[in-house]
Each structure stands twice: as C-alpha cells, then as structure tokens.
C-alpha positions in Angstrom: -0.1 0.0 0.0 1.4 3.4 -1.1 0.9 6.3 1.3 1.2 9.8 -0.2 2.9 12.8 1.6 -0.4 14.3 2.6 -1.6 11.1 4.3 1.7 10.9 6.1 1.3 14.6 7.3 -2.3 13.9 8.5 -1.1 10.7 10.5 1.7 12.7 12.0 -0.8 15.4 13.1 -3.0 12.9 14.6 -0.2 11.2 16.6 1.0 14.5 17.8 -2.5 15.4 19.0 -2.9 12.1 20.8 0.6 12.5 22.3 -0.1 16.1 23.6 -3.5 15.1 25.1 -2.0 12.2 26.9 0.9 14.3 28.2 -1.6 16.9 29.2 -3.9 14.5 31.1 -0.8 12.9 32.9 0.9 16.2 33.7 -2.2 18.1 34.6 -2.4 16.1 38.0 1.2 17.3 38.8 1.4 20.8 37.5 0.7 24.1 39.1 -1.1 27.0 37.3 2.2 28.8 37.1 3.8 25.7 35.3 0.8 25.6 33.0 1.2 29.3 32.4 4.9 29.0 31.5 4.3 26.0 29.2 1.6 28.1 27.4 4.0 31.0 26.9 6.6 28.8 25.5 4.2 27.2 23.1 2.9 30.5 22.1 6.4 31.8 21.5 6.8 28.8 19.1 3.6 29.8 17.3 1.8 26.7 18.5 -1.3 28.7 19.6 -3.8 25.9 19.8 -1.5 24.0 22.3 -0.7 27.2 24.1 -4.5 27.6 24.6 -4.9 24.3 26.1 -2.0 25.0 28.5 -3.6 28.4 29.5 -6.9 26.6 30.0 -5.2 24.2 32.4 -3.7 27.1 34.3 -7.2 28.8 34.5 -8.8 25.6 35.6 -6.4 25.5 38.5 -6.7 29.3 39.2 -9.6 30.9 37.7 -8.5 34.3 38.8 -5.2 34.0 37.0 -5.3 37.3 35.0 -2.1 36.8 33.1 -3.3 33.4 31.9 -6.6 34.8 30.7 -4.7 37.7 29.0 -2.2 35.5 27.2 -5.0 33.0 26.4 -6.7 35.9 24.6 -3.4 36.7 22.7 -3.2 33.2 21.6 -6.8 33.2 20.4 -6.3 36.6 18.8 -3.2 35.2 16.8 -5.4 32.1 15.7 -8.1 34.3 14.4 -10.6 33.5 16.9 -11.4 37.1 17.7 -14.7 36.7 19.5 -13.1 34.2 21.9 -10.1 36.4 22.3 -12.5 39.3 23.5 -14.1 36.9 26.0 -10.7 36.1 27.4 -9.6 39.8 27.5 -13.0 40.4 29.4 -12.1 37.7 31.9 -8.7 39.3 32.4 -10.2 42.6 33.3 -12.8 41.0 35.6 -10.2 38.9 37.4 -8.0 41.9 38.3 -9.3 45.1 37.0 -6.3 47.3 38.0 -3.5 44.9 37.0 -1.1 45.4 34.3 -2.4 42.3 32.4 -5.9 44.0 32.5 -4.6 47.2 31.0 -2.9 45.4 28.2 -6.1 43.2 27.8 -8.2 46.3 27.4 -5.9 47.7 24.7 -5.9 44.3 22.9 -9.7 44.0 23.2 -10.1 47.4 21.4 -7.7 46.4 18.6 -9.4 43.0 18.3 -12.9 44.5 18.0 -11.7 46.8 15.2 -10.6 43.5 13.4 -13.9 41.9 13.8 -15.8 45.0 12.6 
C-alpha cells in the first residue's frame, strides 16, 4: 500500500494530538497554574497557539482568577484568528484583576481585536 505525503502529514498530526492530549492529562495532575502558564507561554512563542490555549486553559482551571493566563489565552486566540473568543478572554482578564498590568494590556488588545472583527 502506497501512502502519499499528505496522508503521512495527517497521520503525523493525529499522532501529535494524541501525544499532547496524553501528556496534558498525565501532567495536569502534577502541574501548578504557574507551570501551565509557563508552558503556554513557551508554546505561544513557538507559534503553537492551539496547544498554548490548552495550557492556558489548564492554568485557568487550577486558578480561575489568573489574570495573566486569561490575557495570554486571549492573545493566543487573537493570533489564531478566533477574535470573539479572544475578546471573551480579555474580558475575563479585566474581571479577574481590573487594576492589573495584564488588565490594562487586555483592554488595549480588546479594542484592537474588536476593530478587526468589525
């Protein structure tokens, strides 16, 4: 059976998703919110926004008021073109800590993102 390049690529992506989901499930029991935030930041810096969003979600699950995680989740969503979800994340940032540096940044990003949606 011959397998073309596109099929190999799809198989590789599926294997990668399975691997990351398994790693995510195992590691979630042992990680702190800060660990997940750092992982999200590293993934985001590599342009792996979908994986970064999952890491930020894990941080937020452990600490729902983690303003920086909400903010950076918004940035990753924004970079992925998921503008409405990004705006919701920015709103959560400002709700969690209205006077924080992350909230100020989130307000500016929210305005810019709304302009892209319009």
